[in-house]
C-alpha positions as CSV (number, residue, x, y, z in Angstrom):
1,M,18.7,-2.0,-11.9
2,S,14.7,-3.0,-9.9
3,C,12.9,-0.4,-9.4
4,L,12.6,4.1,-8.8
5,A,11.0,6.4,-6.4
6,F,11.7,9.9,-7.0
7,H,11.0,13.1,-5.0
8,Q,10.6,16.6,-6.9
9,K,10.5,18.9,-4.5
10,S,14.0,17.6,-2.7
11,G,15.4,15.9,-6.2
12,L,15.9,12.8,-4.1
13,L,16.4,9.8,-6.7
14,A,16.0,6.1,-4.2
15,V,17.7,3.4,-6.7
16,G,17.0,-0.6,-6.4
17,G,20.0,-2.8,-7.3
18,G,23.5,-3.0,-6.8
19,G,24.9,-5.9,-5.7
20,G,27.9,-7.4,-4.4
21,L,30.3,-6.5,-0.7
22,A,28.1,-3.8,1.4
23,S,29.3,0.3,1.0
24,S,31.8,1.6,3.2
25,Q,28.8,3.8,4.3
26,A,26.6,1.1,4.7
27,G,29.6,-0.6,7.0
28,L,29.1,2.9,8.9
29,L,25.4,2.2,9.2
30,Q,25.2,-0.5,10.4
31,A,27.6,0.7,13.1
32,K,24.8,2.9,15.1
33,A,22.1,-0.1,14.8
34,P,22.3,-1.4,18.7
35,A,24.9,-5.1,19.2
36,A,21.6,-6.3,20.6
37,A,19.8,-6.1,17.8
38,G,22.9,-7.3,15.1
39,P,23.3,-7.2,12.2
40,L,21.5,-5.9,10.0
41,Q,19.7,-6.9,6.1
42,L,19.6,-3.0,4.5
43,P,17.7,-3.9,0.9
44,E,20.2,-3.5,-1.8
45,L,19.2,0.4,-3.1
46,S,20.9,3.5,-3.8
47,I,19.8,7.6,-3.4
48,W,21.1,10.6,-4.6
49,L,20.8,13.8,-5.5
50,L,19.7,15.4,-8.3
51,S,20.4,19.1,-9.5
52,D,20.2,21.3,-12.9
53,A,24.1,21.6,-12.7
54,S,26.8,19.6,-12.9
55,P,27.4,16.4,-12.3
56,Y,24.0,16.9,-11.9
57,A,23.4,13.9,-9.8
58,S,25.3,12.9,-6.1
59,L,25.4,9.8,-4.5
60,V,23.9,9.7,-0.6
61,F,23.6,7.0,0.2
62,S,24.0,3.4,-1.5
63,S,24.2,0.0,0.3
64,S,26.4,-1.8,-1.6
65,A,29.6,-1.3,-3.5
66,S,28.5,-2.1,-7.0
67,P,26.1,0.2,-8.1
68,P,22.9,-0.8,-10.2
69,R,23.1,-2.0,-13.7
70,L,20.6,-1.6,-15.7
71,L,18.2,-4.4,-18.2
72,A,16.4,-4.8,-20.2
73,P,13.2,-6.7,-18.8
74,S,14.1,-10.8,-20.5
75,A,17.2,-10.2,-18.4
76,L,16.4,-8.4,-14.8
77,W,12.9,-10.6,-14.3
78,S,15.4,-13.6,-15.2
79,Q,17.3,-13.0,-12.6
80,L,14.6,-11.4,-10.4
81,A,13.2,-15.2,-10.6
82,A,16.9,-17.3,-10.7
83,R,18.9,-15.0,-8.3
84,F,17.0,-12.5,-6.8
85,V,14.2,-14.5,-4.7
86,G,15.1,-14.8,-1.4
87,A,18.2,-11.4,-1.6
88,R,17.7,-8.2,-0.6
89,M,16.0,-6.8,-4.2
90,P,13.7,-4.1,-4.1
91,H,10.2,-4.2,-6.3
92,A,8.7,-1.1,-4.8
93,L,10.3,2.0,-3.4
94,A,8.2,5.1,-2.5
95,F,9.1,8.5,-1.1
96,S,6.7,10.2,1.6
97,P,4.7,13.6,1.2
98,G,8.0,15.8,1.6
99,G,10.3,13.8,0.8
100,E,11.8,12.8,4.4
101,R,11.7,9.0,4.2
102,L,11.6,6.3,2.1
103,A,9.9,2.9,1.8
104,A,11.3,0.1,0.3
105,L,10.1,-3.4,0.0
106,T,11.9,-5.9,-1.2
107,L,11.2,-9.4,-3.4
108,D,11.7,-12.0,0.3
109,G,8.8,-9.8,1.8
110,Q,10.8,-7.5,4.1
111,L,9.4,-3.8,4.6
112,S,12.1,-1.1,5.6
113,V,11.7,2.8,6.5
114,W,13.7,4.7,5.8
115,G,14.4,8.4,7.1
116,N,12.8,9.9,10.0
117,A,11.6,13.8,11.1
118,L,14.7,14.3,13.3
119,A,17.1,12.7,10.4
120,P,15.1,13.5,6.8
121,L,16.9,12.2,4.6
122,G,19.4,14.1,2.7
123,K,21.6,15.4,5.2
124,G,23.7,12.4,5.3
125,S,26.2,11.2,3.6
126,V,24.5,7.8,6.3
127,P,21.7,8.1,7.1
128,E,19.4,6.4,10.5
129,P,19.3,2.6,10.8
130,P,16.1,1.8,8.7
131,L,13.2,0.1,10.3
132,L,13.3,-3.7,9.7
133,L,9.5,-5.8,9.7
134,A,8.7,-9.0,8.2
135,G,6.2,-9.2,5.9
136,G,4.5,-12.6,3.9
137,R,7.1,-14.5,2.1
138,A,7.8,-14.5,-1.5
139,G,5.0,-16.6,-3.5
140,S,2.5,-16.8,-0.5
141,S,-1.4,-14.6,-0.7
142,E,0.3,-12.2,2.1
143,Q,3.3,-11.5,0.3
144,W,3.4,-7.8,0.6
145,L,3.2,-6.1,-3.0
146,G,3.2,-2.9,-2.7
147,V,3.3,0.0,-1.0
148,S,2.7,4.1,-0.8
149,W,2.0,6.4,1.5
150,W,-0.6,8.0,3.4
151,D,-0.2,10.8,5.0
152,A,4.0,12.1,6.2
153,S,3.6,8.9,9.9
154,S,1.3,6.0,7.7
155,I,1.7,3.3,4.9
156,V,-0.8,1.8,2.6
157,L,-0.2,-1.4,1.9
158,H,-1.1,-4.3,-0.3
159,T,-0.8,-8.2,-0.4
160,R,-1.3,-10.9,-2.8
161,G,-3.6,-11.7,-1.6
162,G,-5.7,-8.7,-1.3
163,A,-5.6,-6.8,1.9
164,V,-5.5,-3.3,1.6
165,S,-4.3,-1.9,4.7
166,V,-3.8,1.5,6.0
167,C,-0.3,1.5,9.2
168,R,0.5,3.6,11.7
169,L,3.7,4.2,11.5
170,P,6.1,2.7,14.0
171,Q,3.2,-0.4,15.2
172,M,2.1,-1.2,12.5
173,T,-1.3,0.0,14.0
174,N,-3.9,-0.2,10.9
175,L,-6.1,2.5,10.6
176,L,-8.9,0.7,8.9
177,G,-9.8,-1.4,12.0
178,E,-8.4,-5.1,13.0
179,Q,-8.6,-6.0,10.0
180,P,-7.7,-5.5,6.5
181,E,-9.9,-4.3,3.3
182,R,-9.8,-7.1,1.2
183,F,-10.4,-7.2,-2.7
184,A,-10.4,-8.9,-5.8
185,P,-6.2,-11.0,-5.6
186,R,-3.5,-9.0,-7.3
187,A,-5.3,-6.2,-7.3
188,A,-3.5,-2.8,-8.8
189,L,-2.9,0.8,-6.0
190,S,-2.5,3.9,-6.8
191,A,-0.3,6.1,-4.8
192,A,-2.7,8.3,-2.2
193,H,-2.8,11.7,-2.2
194,A,-4.8,14.3,-0.6
195,G,-7.4,11.2,1.1
196,Q,-7.6,9.0,-1.2
197,F,-6.7,5.8,-3.8
198,F,-7.7,3.5,-6.2
199,V,-7.7,0.0,-6.4
200,L,-8.2,-1.7,-9.4
201,E,-10.2,-4.8,-9.3
202,H,-9.7,-7.4,-12.8
203,D,-11.0,-10.7,-13.2
204,A,-11.2,-12.7,-17.0
205,S,-14.2,-15.3,-16.5
206,A,-17.0,-16.4,-19.0
207,P,-19.9,-13.9,-20.0
208,R,-23.2,-15.1,-18.3
209,A,-26.1,-12.5,-20.0
210,A,-27.5,-12.0,-16.7
211,A,-25.0,-11.3,-14.5
212,A,-22.5,-8.7,-16.2
213,A,-25.5,-6.0,-16.0
214,A,-25.8,-5.8,-12.2
215,P,-23.8,-3.5,-11.4
216,P,-21.0,-4.5,-7.6
217,P,-22.9,-2.7,-4.3
218,E,-21.2,-0.6,-3.0
219,A,-19.0,-1.0,0.0
220,A,-18.0,0.3,3.5
221,A,-15.1,0.0,5.6
222,L,-15.2,-1.6,8.8
223,P,-15.3,0.5,11.0
224,P,-11.9,1.6,13.1
225,P,-11.1,1.4,16.6
226,A,-11.1,3.9,19.0
227,G,-9.3,6.6,17.7
228,G,-8.9,5.1,14.5
229,A,-11.0,7.7,12.6
230,A,-8.7,11.3,14.4
231,A,-6.3,9.2,12.8
232,G,-7.4,9.9,9.5
233,A,-7.6,6.3,8.1
234,A,-9.8,6.2,4.9
235,A,-13.3,4.7,5.6
236,G,-15.4,5.3,1.9
237,T,-15.3,2.9,-0.9
238,V,-16.8,3.5,-4.0
239,A,-17.2,1.3,-7.0
240,V,-16.7,1.5,-10.8
241,A,-17.8,-0.9,-12.9
242,G,-16.1,-2.2,-16.8
243,A,-16.3,-4.8,-18.6
244,A,-14.8,-5.2,-22.4
245,A,-14.7,-8.9,-24.2
246,A,-10.7,-10.2,-24.4
247,A,-9.0,-10.0,-27.1
248,G,-9.2,-14.4,-28.8
249,E,-10.9,-17.5,-27.8
250,A,-10.6,-19.2,-24.5
251,A,-9.3,-22.5,-25.0
252,G,-13.0,-24.2,-24.9
253,G,-13.4,-21.8,-28.0
254,A,-16.4,-19.8,-25.6
255,S,-14.9,-16.4,-26.2
256,R,-13.9,-14.4,-22.7
257,V,-14.8,-11.1,-20.7
258,L,-12.6,-9.5,-18.9
259,S,-14.1,-6.8,-16.1
260,L,-12.9,-4.8,-14.3
261,R,-14.0,-2.3,-11.8
262,L,-11.9,0.9,-9.9
263,L,-12.7,1.5,-6.4
264,S,-12.3,4.7,-4.7
265,L,-10.5,5.2,-0.6
266,R,-10.6,7.9,1.1
267,R,-10.8,9.5,4.2
268,T,-14.6,10.5,5.6
269,S,-15.2,11.2,9.4
270,P,-17.6,8.6,11.5
271,E,-20.1,11.7,10.8
272,Q,-19.5,11.5,7.0
273,L,-20.7,8.3,7.2
274,F,-23.1,7.5,9.9
275,A,-25.4,10.1,7.5
276,R,-24.6,7.9,3.9
277,K,-25.6,4.8,5.1
278,V,-29.4,6.5,7.1
279,A,-29.6,8.2,3.0
280,T,-29.2,4.4,1.6
281,K,-31.0,2.9,4.1
282,E,-28.6,0.8,5.4
283,F,-30.0,1.1,9.1
284,G,-28.3,-1.7,10.7
285,D,-25.0,-1.2,9.5
286,A,-26.0,3.2,10.6
287,L,-26.2,1.8,14.9
288,Q,-23.1,-0.2,14.2
289,W,-20.9,2.6,13.6
290,A,-23.2,5.4,16.8
291,Q,-22.6,3.1,18.9
292,H,-19.0,3.1,17.9
293,Y,-18.1,5.5,18.3
294,G,-20.8,7.4,21.2
295,M,-23.7,9.2,17.7
296,S,-26.5,9.9,19.2
297,P,-28.8,9.1,16.5
298,D,-31.7,10.5,17.7
299,P,-32.1,12.3,15.0
300,Y,-33.0,9.0,12.8
301,A,-34.5,6.8,15.8
302,A,-38.0,6.2,14.5
303,H,-35.6,4.5,10.9
304,L,-33.0,2.8,13.0
305,Q,-35.7,1.5,16.3
306,P,-36.6,-1.5,14.1
307,Q,-32.9,-2.6,13.8
308,T,-32.4,-2.4,16.9
309,N,-32.7,-6.0,17.8
310,R,-31.9,-7.1,13.6
311,Q,-27.8,-7.6,13.0
312,G,-26.4,-5.4,10.7
313,P,-25.2,-7.1,7.6
314,R,-21.9,-7.7,6.9
315,Q,-20.1,-4.7,5.2
316,L,-17.7,-5.6,1.9
317,P,-14.5,-4.5,1.4
C-alpha cells in the first residue's frame, strides 16, 4: 500500500497498491475502452465503500488481483525504489470535491482521472475507462509530484521542478496562462479549498545578515488567456516569509539557516487584481491587465499615462 485518499461524504476510500495479474474487473474495464487505443495501462489501485454497519468495508473496484499489503516505511520505500519505478504504483491520490472523480499519480509520471458526472465513482462495480495523461519521467524536473482538485472539473498539479498549473479537464488547459507558476523545486502544496491553496517553499543556506531580514516581494500570476478569469483561475499570490536556524552545524562549520516562504494562491477577478496593482503603484502591470481584459483604465489615467511607453516588470510566480 503506497497512499490513501478518503472522501467523507461519499464514504469512498481509494488505496494505492496491489500486485499480480489484472483483476476480472480490470478486464471488463479494458473491454469498454476503444479497441484502437490498445490495452490501457491502469494504475494499481482499489476503491472501497466504507460504512458503519457490517462488513464496514466493501470492495467497489480493484485493478489488480492481489490486494494491497501494509508495509513498514523502510520496506515501502525500498520496494518503491527497487521494484516500482517505471510501474503503475500510485504515489498520490485525490478525490474531487463531490467525490465523483478520483485523480491518481503514478511513479512513472502517469496521471489517471477516474469517473465523471455521467458515471460517478461508486455507482457500479466497473467504472468507465479513466482519462490517462503522460507527465515527465520519474526523477525529472517535469515529473508530477502532487495532485489536488481546484473544482469539479479542474486539477492542481505541481512538478519536482516547482511548476504549478491549474488545468481544466479533459483538455488540460492551464487556467493560469500559457506558462505555469514557478516556485522553488520540490515545494509543498496544500489541497485547494474555496478557491485557495497554499505553497510552502524551503531553502537551507548559509546565513546572510543583510538579506535575511528583507521580506520577499508579493508575487502575482501571469495573466491567463481569454476566458481564464471566467473559468476561475488562481490569480492572486501573497507571500509570508520566515527563517529558522537548522539544527547542527554544516560541513564547513558554519550554521545553516532554513528559510521558509508560505504563499497563498487564491481566486481573484481581473478587476480586483487591476485595482490592487494600481494601489501598490505597479502601473505597468496594471496597464497590461487592463489591455488584456479590455478594461477601461480611465479612472486611473493620471497614474497610468506616464507608464504607457514603459514595459512592465516581469511578474514573479
